[in-house]
C-alpha positions in Angstrom: -4.8 33.6 -3.1 -6.3 30.2 -2.4 -3.9 28.0 0.3 -4.1 24.4 0.0 -2.8 22.2 2.9 -2.6 18.4 3.7 -4.0 17.1 7.0 -1.1 17.6 8.5 -0.3 21.3 7.3 -1.3 24.2 9.7 -3.1 25.7 6.5 -5.9 22.7 7.4 -5.6 23.1 10.8 -9.3 23.9 12.5 -9.7 27.3 14.2 -8.8 27.3 18.3 -12.4 27.1 20.0 -13.2 26.5 23.8 -16.0 24.2 22.6 -13.8 21.7 21.2 -12.9 18.6 23.0 -9.4 18.4 24.4 -8.1 16.2 22.3 -8.9 17.8 19.1 -8.0 21.3 20.7 -4.7 20.2 21.4 -4.2 19.1 17.8 -5.7 22.4 16.8 -3.0 24.0 18.8 -0.1 22.2 17.4 -1.2 22.3 14.0 -1.5 25.8 13.7 2.2 26.2 14.5 5.0 26.7 11.7 6.7 23.6 13.1 7.3 21.0 15.7 10.8 19.9 16.9 11.6 17.2 19.5 13.9 18.3 22.7 14.6 16.3 25.6 12.5 18.8 28.0 10.4 21.0 26.8 10.1 23.2 29.7 13.8 24.0 28.7 13.9 23.5 25.4 17.6 23.0 23.2 17.7 22.5 19.6 20.2 20.3 17.9 22.3 22.3 15.1 20.2 20.4 12.5 16.8 21.5 13.9 18.2 25.2 13.9 19.3 24.6 10.6 16.0 23.3 9.8 14.1 26.2 11.0 16.4 29.0 10.0 17.7 27.9 6.5 15.0 25.2 5.0 11.4 26.4 6.6 13.1 30.3 6.9 11.0 31.0 9.7 10.6 34.6 10.8 10.7 35.7 14.5 7.6 35.4 16.5 6.4 32.3 14.2 5.0 29.7 16.4 7.4 26.3 17.5 5.8 23.3 19.2 8.4 21.2 21.2 7.9 17.9 22.6 9.8 15.3 24.3 8.3 12.3 22.2 6.8 11.0 25.3 3.3 13.3 25.5 4.9 16.2 27.0 4.6 19.3 24.4 4.9 23.4 25.0 4.1 26.3 22.5 7.1 28.5 22.0 7.9 31.2 19.9 11.3 31.7 17.4 13.2 34.4 18.3 15.3 34.2 14.8 19.2 34.2 15.2 22.1 32.0 14.7 21.4 30.3 18.4 17.6 29.0 17.7 16.3 30.8 20.7 12.9 29.8 21.6 10.4 31.7 24.2 7.5 30.6 25.6 4.0 31.6 24.5 1.8 34.2 26.5 -1.7 34.9 26.6 -2.6 32.6 23.1 -5.8 31.1 22.6 -6.3 27.2 22.7 -4.3 24.5 25.2 -0.5 25.7 26.2 -1.2 29.5 25.3 0.0 30.3 28.9 3.5 28.8 28.1 2.9 25.9 30.3 4.0 22.5 29.3 1.2 20.1 28.3 0.6 16.3 28.7 -1.4 14.0 26.6 -1.7 10.2 27.3 -0.4 8.0 24.2 -3.2 6.4 22.7 -4.4 3.0 23.4 -4.5 0.6 23.1 -1.6 0.3 21.5 -1.1 -0.6 17.6 1.4 -2.5 15.6 2.5 -3.2 12.2 5.2 -5.4 11.3 6.2 -5.6 7.6 8.7 -7.6 5.5 11.1 -4.4 3.7 11.1 -4.1 0.3 13.6 -3.1 -2.3 14.3 0.6 -2.5 13.1 3.5 -0.7 9.4 2.0 0.0 10.3 0.8 4.0 10.8 4.6 4.2 7.5 5.5 2.7 5.8 3.0 5.0 7.5 4.1 8.0 6.5 7.5 7.4 2.8 6.6 6.2 2.3 4.7 9.4 3.7 7.4 11.7 1.4 9.8 9.8 -1.3 7.0 10.8 -0.9 7.1 14.4 0.6 3.7 14.5 2.3 2.9 17.7 5.3 0.6 17.0 6.4 -0.4 13.6 8.1 -3.8 13.1 10.7 -5.0 10.0 10.1 -8.2 9.6 12.4 -11.1 7.9 10.0 -13.9 6.5 10.9 -17.1 4.4 10.1 -15.4 1.5 11.8 -11.8 2.0 13.7 -10.5 -0.7 15.5 -7.8 1.5 17.4 -9.5 4.4 19.7 -6.9 6.1 22.8 -8.1 7.8 23.8 -7.2 11.4 25.4 -4.1 10.6 23.3 -2.9 7.6 20.4 -4.0 9.5 21.2 -1.7 12.5 22.0 1.1 9.6 18.8 0.5 7.9 16.6 0.6 11.3 18.4 4.0 12.4 17.7 5.0 8.9 13.4 4.3 9.5 13.5 5.7 13.3 15.1 9.1 11.7 12.1 9.3 9.1 9.5 8.4 11.9 10.7 11.4 14.2 10.5 13.6 11.0 7.1 12.2 10.2 5.7 12.8 13.8 7.2 16.3 13.8 5.1 17.0 10.5 1.8 15.6 12.0 2.0 16.9 15.1 2.5 13.5 17.4 3.8 13.9 20.3 4.2 10.2 21.2 7.1 9.0 18.7 6.3 5.7 17.4 8.7 3.1 18.5 10.3 1.4 15.3 12.0 -1.7 16.6 14.9 -4.0 15.1 14.3 -6.4 12.8 12.5 -9.1 13.7 12.2 -12.8 12.5 9.1 -14.9 11.7 9.3 -16.9 14.3 9.3 -14.1 17.1 5.8 -12.9 15.7 3.5 -14.0 17.9 6.0 -12.9 21.0 4.9 -8.9 19.6 1.0 -9.6 21.3 -1.3 -11.3 23.3 -3.6 -14.2 22.5 -5.7 -13.3 19.8 -4.1 -10.2 19.0 -1.3 -11.1 16.0 -2.4 -11.7 12.6 -1.2 -12.2 9.1 -2.4 -10.4 6.1 -3.4 -12.4 3.7 -5.8 -12.1 0.7 -8.3 -14.9 1.8 -8.2 -13.5 5.3 -11.5 -12.8 7.6 -12.2 -9.2 8.4 -9.9 -7.2 10.6 -11.4 -6.7 14.1 -10.5 -4.0 16.8 -8.7 -6.9 19.2 -6.4 -7.4 16.8 -3.6 -5.0 17.5 -0.9 -6.6 15.8 -0.6 -6.8 11.6 1.9 -8.2 10.1 2.4 -7.9 6.3 4.9 -10.6 4.2 6.9 -9.7 1.4 5.7 -9.3 -2.1 6.2 -12.8 -2.3 3.6 -13.7 0.2 3.8 -16.0 3.0 5.2 -19.4 2.7 3.0 -22.3 3.1 4.9 -23.0 6.6 3.8 -19.5 8.2 0.2 -19.5 6.6 -0.1 -22.5 8.8 1.8 -21.8 12.0 -1.2 -21.1 13.9 -1.9 -17.1 13.4 -5.2 -16.0 12.1 -5.3 -14.0 8.9 -7.1 -10.9 8.0 -7.6 -9.4 4.5 -8.3 -5.8 3.4 -10.6 -6.7 0.1 -10.6 -8.0 -3.4 -7.5 -6.5 -4.8 -4.3 -7.7 -4.8 -2.1 -5.2 -2.7 1.3 -4.6 -3.2 3.3 -5.2 0.3 3.8 -1.3 0.8 0.2 -0.7 0.1 -1.2 -3.6 2.2 1.0 -2.0 5.5 -0.6 1.3 5.3 -3.8 -0.2 4.5 -3.5 -2.3 7.7 -2.4 1.0 9.6 -5.4 3.0 8.3 -7.8 0.4 9.6 -6.5 -0.3 12.8 -6.4 3.6 13.8 -9.8 4.3 12.4 -11.4 1.4 14.7 -9.3 2.7 17.8 -10.2 5.8 17.4 -14.0 5.1 16.0 -13.7 6.4 12.5 -14.5 3.2 11.8 -17.4 1.4 13.6 -16.3 -2.3 14.4 -18.7 -5.2 13.4 -20.6 -7.0 15.6 -19.1 -10.9 16.0 -21.7 -13.1 14.7 -23.1 -15.4 17.6 -22.6 -19.2 16.9 -25.5 -20.9 16.8 
């Protein structure tokens, strides 16, 4: 039988080997597990009722299958599902790879931190954007209100919507074995956008924009109607993602993919041309 896996599945996990770099070995160990959950303390993991239900009833784990536990702030450990209604976990023993002795591991946060701000659109597309940005490795996700935004959350609805997005990010982080939970911020107005980064770090996604550079660590994606003239002349630089007109959610995910690829070196940065 052929098993087809995604980039975030244990079927696609590379084999554990001593020759792997520390980062690759760590993600390989986590990807090989049956599941990952977030707990307060990986050294003494206590599962929530929802997590117990998910592992036992949805994933139908069998006793002896491995579960990664993480606090969402870099600490993680490998445990073994004991089965039963209590959702007990036991530390692994004498296994290959990082954490194979059951000790709590620590992974530094990715650096530099990357942010994608996006103007939410109608329906479930904001959840999809947050899920994909989390999978890609974006560190901060910011719902944005701009002049042409169609979706404008009031205070109560805004809090409810942001909490929903945070749950989506948490679920996606567990699926992709991230041990640093992304920050999903409260809704930010366009006027506050420049304060999300340092000088030259905050840029607007725009069809006619320049090439994205690694030093640009905050990318904002506008609504389906685009940025207003006032927003385009606010002084923030613009960056473009090719010669196609992208949907708002596609542009947000494209921004995230390029930013993370520049950070990891998957995509080589283009040297800035020297002025004559």
